[in-house]
ROZASE-902808 format. One record per residue (C-alpha): residue number from 1; x, y, z; residue in one letter. Coordinates in nm, 4 decimals. Layout:
<sites>
SITE_n_u_v_w_res
SITE_NUM_X_Y_Z_a
...
</sites>
This chain:
<sites>
SITE_n_u_v_w_res
SITE_1_-2.3650_-0.2885_4.4679_m
SITE_2_-2.0771_-0.4344_4.2769_s
SITE_3_-2.0883_-0.6606_3.9729_v
SITE_4_-1.8698_-0.9667_3.9593_l
SITE_5_-1.7873_-1.0853_3.6160_i
SITE_6_-1.7004_-1.4358_3.5782_i
SITE_7_-1.4457_-1.5306_3.3128_m
SITE_8_-1.3536_-1.8696_3.1748_p
SITE_9_-1.0502_-2.0102_3.3694_r
SITE_10_-0.7719_-2.1509_3.1285_l
SITE_11_-0.4413_-2.3133_3.2142_t
SITE_12_-0.1419_-2.1896_3.0054_v
SITE_13_0.1992_-2.3468_2.9933_t
SITE_14_0.4741_-2.1123_2.9297_l
SITE_15_0.8519_-2.1408_2.9182_s
SITE_16_1.0483_-2.0302_3.2309_d
SITE_17_1.1698_-1.7170_3.0677_e
SITE_18_0.8214_-1.6101_2.9727_r
SITE_19_0.6600_-1.7069_3.3038_a
SITE_20_0.9256_-1.4922_3.4793_e
SITE_21_0.8498_-1.1967_3.2608_k
SITE_22_0.4930_-1.2204_3.3104_v
SITE_23_0.5364_-1.2431_3.6918_a
SITE_24_0.7821_-0.9470_3.6575_e
SITE_25_0.5448_-0.7268_3.4783_m
SITE_26_0.2476_-0.8445_3.7162_a
SITE_27_0.4600_-0.7171_4.0259_e
SITE_28_0.5445_-0.3812_3.8722_k
SITE_29_0.2024_-0.2481_3.9433_d
SITE_30_0.1204_-0.1957_3.5771_e
SITE_31_-0.0990_-0.4857_3.5690_y
SITE_32_-0.3151_-0.6130_3.8569_e
SITE_33_-0.2417_-0.9922_3.8017_s
SITE_34_-0.0774_-1.2284_3.5718_k
SITE_35_-0.4042_-1.2810_3.3994_s
SITE_36_-0.4133_-0.9138_3.2981_e
SITE_37_-0.0644_-0.9380_3.1685_v
SITE_38_-0.1660_-1.2424_2.9503_i
SITE_39_-0.4770_-1.0587_2.8215_n
SITE_40_-0.2618_-0.7507_2.7473_y
SITE_41_-0.0190_-0.9599_2.5255_f
SITE_42_-0.3232_-1.1430_2.3455_i
SITE_43_-0.4838_-0.8035_2.2754_s
SITE_44_-0.1217_-0.6899_2.1349_m
SITE_45_-0.1414_-1.0025_1.9183_g
SITE_46_-0.4817_-0.9179_1.7928_e
SITE_47_-0.3667_-0.5576_1.7048_d
SITE_48_-0.0432_-0.6920_1.5257_a
SITE_49_-0.2570_-0.9171_1.3100_a
SITE_50_-0.4929_-0.6290_1.2256_e
SITE_51_-0.1788_-0.4029_1.1480_i
SITE_52_-0.0322_-0.6789_0.9348_q
SITE_53_-0.3656_-0.7197_0.7398_s
SITE_54_-0.3692_-0.3407_0.6880_e
SITE_55_-0.0122_-0.3381_0.5693_n
SITE_56_-0.0774_-0.6104_0.3131_e
SITE_57_-0.3787_-0.4162_0.1930_r
SITE_58_-0.1702_-0.1014_0.1744_l
SITE_59_0.1091_-0.2871_-0.0114_q
SITE_60_-0.1429_-0.4182_-0.2762_r
SITE_61_-0.2773_-0.0670_-0.3206_e
SITE_62_0.0700_0.0686_-0.3667_k
SITE_63_0.1350_-0.2051_-0.6419_r
SITE_64_-0.1830_-0.1049_-0.8175_t
SITE_65_-0.0884_0.2672_-0.8032_l
SITE_66_0.2740_0.1940_-0.9526_i
SITE_67_0.1048_-0.0019_-1.2164_e
SITE_68_-0.1449_0.2703_-1.3161_q
SITE_69_0.1388_0.5241_-1.3133_r
SITE_70_0.3343_0.3120_-1.5652_e
SITE_71_0.0120_0.2706_-1.7657_d
SITE_72_-0.0293_0.6386_-1.7606_n
SITE_73_0.3110_0.7107_-1.8720_r
SITE_74_0.2650_0.4833_-2.1703_e
SITE_75_-0.0615_0.6558_-2.2426_l
SITE_76_0.1008_1.0001_-2.2303_v
SITE_77_0.3947_0.8740_-2.4533_a
SITE_78_0.1442_0.7532_-2.7118_w
SITE_79_-0.0658_1.0756_-2.6927_a
SITE_80_0.2502_1.2859_-2.7582_e
SITE_81_0.3491_1.0710_-3.0537_d
SITE_82_-0.0214_1.0792_-3.1758_h
SITE_83_-0.0166_1.4701_-3.1419_r
SITE_84_0.3144_1.4981_-3.3374_s
SITE_85_0.1608_1.3013_-3.6114_l
SITE_86_-0.1666_1.5019_-3.6185_l
SITE_87_0.0489_1.8235_-3.6285_e
SITE_88_0.2487_1.7028_-3.9294_d
SITE_89_-0.0573_1.5972_-4.1104_e
SITE_90_-0.2210_1.9358_-4.0344_y
SITE_91_0.0990_2.1114_-4.1485_e
SITE_92_0.0974_1.8923_-4.4837_r
SITE_93_-0.2872_1.9661_-4.5656_r
SITE_94_-0.2338_2.3395_-4.5122_n
SITE_95_0.0937_2.3889_-4.6786_a
SITE_96_0.0995_2.5705_-5.0057_p
SITE_97_0.1381_2.3433_-5.3348_l
SITE_98_0.4951_2.4420_-5.3863_w
SITE_99_0.5973_2.3479_-5.0500_k
SITE_100_0.4179_1.9974_-5.0605_r
SITE_101_0.6012_1.9379_-5.3946_l
SITE_102_0.9414_2.0379_-5.2424_r
SITE_103_0.8732_1.8032_-4.9563_w
SITE_104_0.7798_1.5215_-5.2096_f
SITE_105_1.0952_1.5590_-5.4124_v
SITE_106_1.3431_1.6410_-5.1400_y
SITE_107_1.1765_1.5209_-4.8304_g
SITE_108_1.0340_1.7387_-4.5447_k
SITE_109_1.3450_1.7970_-4.3523_k
</sites>
């Protein structure tokens, strides 16, 4: 027992060039009919739309990652500067009195 699937019938107007391409593809035994060729191209268009949407999402994600990387670079630079200041403060607090006086009079370097 075979099942017959009834699909809606549509009329499509194509340019001569596209109509020839559809007929050529249907004749090559890759597809059983012109309708199958048209369905193939519709599914390709749907796939292309999904790919485009995914590409846009990945581009947004890439921009976000680049921004985060720049923020992280700024944070690292700040932390290195802050660490240097803390090291200087630690050195000043733990230096002997004579050394601190010399720095006061002549400067640290």
